[in-house]
N, C-alpha and C positions, 0 to 999 in steps of 0.2 A: 665906477660903472661895473655893473654886474657881469661876470665871466661865465660863459657855458662852453661845455665840450661835448662832441658827439661820441657815445659810446658804442663802439662796433660789437655786434653780437651775432651768433650764428643762427638765430631764429628768434621768434616771439611767440609765446613767452618762452624763456630758458626752462628747461626740464632737466631733472636730474633723478636717477634711481630707477627702479623697476616699475613699469606701468602696471597698474591694477593693485599696487600696495596702497594702504591708507595714505591719503594725499594731504600735503602741507602747501597752502599758498603763502608765500613769503612776499611781504608788501613793503616796499622801500619807503624811506623818509623823503623830506623835502629836497634832499640833495640828488635825488634820483637813483637809478639802478647802477650804483657804483661796484667796482670790482669786488670789494669784500664780501658782497652778497653771494658771490660764486662760491667762496670757501665755506660760508655758513650753510648754503644749500647742499653742498656736497657732504658736509659734516652730518647733516639731518638724513640725507639719503643712505649714508653709511650705517645709520641707526634702524633702517628698515622702512623708510618712507620714500614715496614718490613726491617729489618737490617741484613745484612751478614757481617761477618768479616773473610776474608780469611787469610790464614797463608802462607807467602811467603817463610819462613824459615824451613818448615818441622818439626815444633814442638820445635824448637830451639829458645831460647831468651837470653838476656843478660841484667844485670844491670851495665855493665862495659863499659865505653866509647870506650876502645880499642877493646872490643868485637864487639860493634856496628859497628865500622869502618870496622872490618873484615868481618862481615856479610854482609855489604853493598857492600863491593868489591866482594864478592862471586856470588852475585845475577845476574842471567841472565835475561836481560830486556825482551827478547822474552818470557821466560817462565812466567815471572811475569806479563806481559801483557795479556798473554792468561789465566792465573789464574784469573785475575781480570775480564776479558771478561766471563769466566765461571760464575763468580758471578753475573755478569749483566744478563747473560742468565738464571740463576736460578731465579732471580726475576721476569723476563718477563715470565718465564716458568709457574710461580704461578699465572700469570694473571696481574702483575703490568703493568699499562699503561705508567708509568714515572719512570726513574731511576736516582739518583744522586750519586755522589762519593764524599767522604771526605778523603783526604789523609794527613799524618802528615809527614814532613820532607821527606825522601826518598819516602815514599807512597804518598805524595803530588805530587812529580814529576811524579811518574808513573800514578797518577790519571790524571794529566794534559795531559800527553801523550795518554792516552787511550780516553780522551775527543776529542782528534783531529779526532778520527775515526767516530764521529757523534752518538755513541752508547749511550751517556749520555745526560741527559736534563739539568744538572746543575753540577757544581764541586766546591768544597770547598778545598783550599790548605792552609795548615799550613806551615809556613816558607819553601816554596818550589817555584821553578822557573825553567824555561827551558832555556838552552843556545841557541845561534844561530844555532848550529848543529842540534838541536832537534825542531827547530822552524816550526810551522804549524798553520793552521788556527783551532781555537776552536769554533765550531758553536753553543755554549751554554753559558749561563750566568756563570761567574766566580767570586767567592768570595775569596779573599786573606787575610790571617792573617799574618802580618809582625812585627817581632821583631824589637825593636829599634836598637839593635846591629845588623849591617849589615854583620857580619861575616858568617852568615849562608848561604849567597848567593855565597860565593867564589869570584870569579872574574867576575861574571855576574851582569851587571847593571839591577836591578829589575825595575827601571822606563823605561828604553828602552823596556824591555819585555812587560810591561803593555801598552806602547805607540803602540808597534807593534800589540798587540791583538786588541786594540781600532780602529787602522787603518783598521783592517780587519773586523770590526763591531761586535766584541765580547763585550757584556755588561760586565764591570768589576766594582766590588765593592772591596774596600780595606781598611783595618784598620791597624794602627800601634800602637803597645802597648809599652808604655814607660817603661824603665828600665827592659826590658825582652830580652832574647837570645833564640837561637834555643833550641827547646825541652820544652818550657814553659808550654805546655798543657800535658806533660807526667806525669800523676799523680803517677806513680810508682817510677819515679826517683826524689825524694824529692829535691835533689840538683839543678835540673833544673826547677822544677815546680814553677810557679807564680799562686797561687790559684785564685786571683782577675782576672787576665788576662785570665786564662783558663776559668773560669765561664763566663766572658763577651763574650769570643770568641765562646763558646758553644751556648749561648742564641743567638748571631748573626747568628751563622750557622743554628740554628733550625729555626729562623725567615725566613732567605733566603730560606731554602729549602722547608718550608711550602708554601711560596709564589710561588715558582717555580714548585713543584711537587704535591701539594694537590689541588683538585678542590674546 
């Protein structure tokens, strides 16, 4: 039986850093807004960003793979994209001239979809891809973190997705992390975490977003 937990938080969405700075919207994976995202967001804020962390599961999270599957199946993409759009608007409303997205797993897929709207200036996707039915032009630079184990992509050919982006003029940077699988950056889920890969991916994400968002 799937197990879920309520994650208390001081507000929605969580906010870190100085308002008005270039904004990053950090989008959780199918396990929900787990505590490790706070450390991730604070580290980004220390690099000069204003960071928002929306909750797509209404305060519910899980450390159970079965629960994560159930939560992902429940989500309504329209609601999720509107929620992310609200977080982008929050940053811009505080005066941010540029906004980036970081999404992990399910959150990465949603971040890539939102980026198709042109509302983002850069997007980072951890173990996330879009299928042909979701295909569209992404008019901003994309950074992809790819686990070596390709099971995370299901039946989607990631190389075809990347080629399609490049054909439409999207600048794509991608890294593959050896001996890793889906969830390698989820620091709450120790059975998924690869500390070295997670640290390297964070450093690369920060460098990428500084180049794209900071003056």
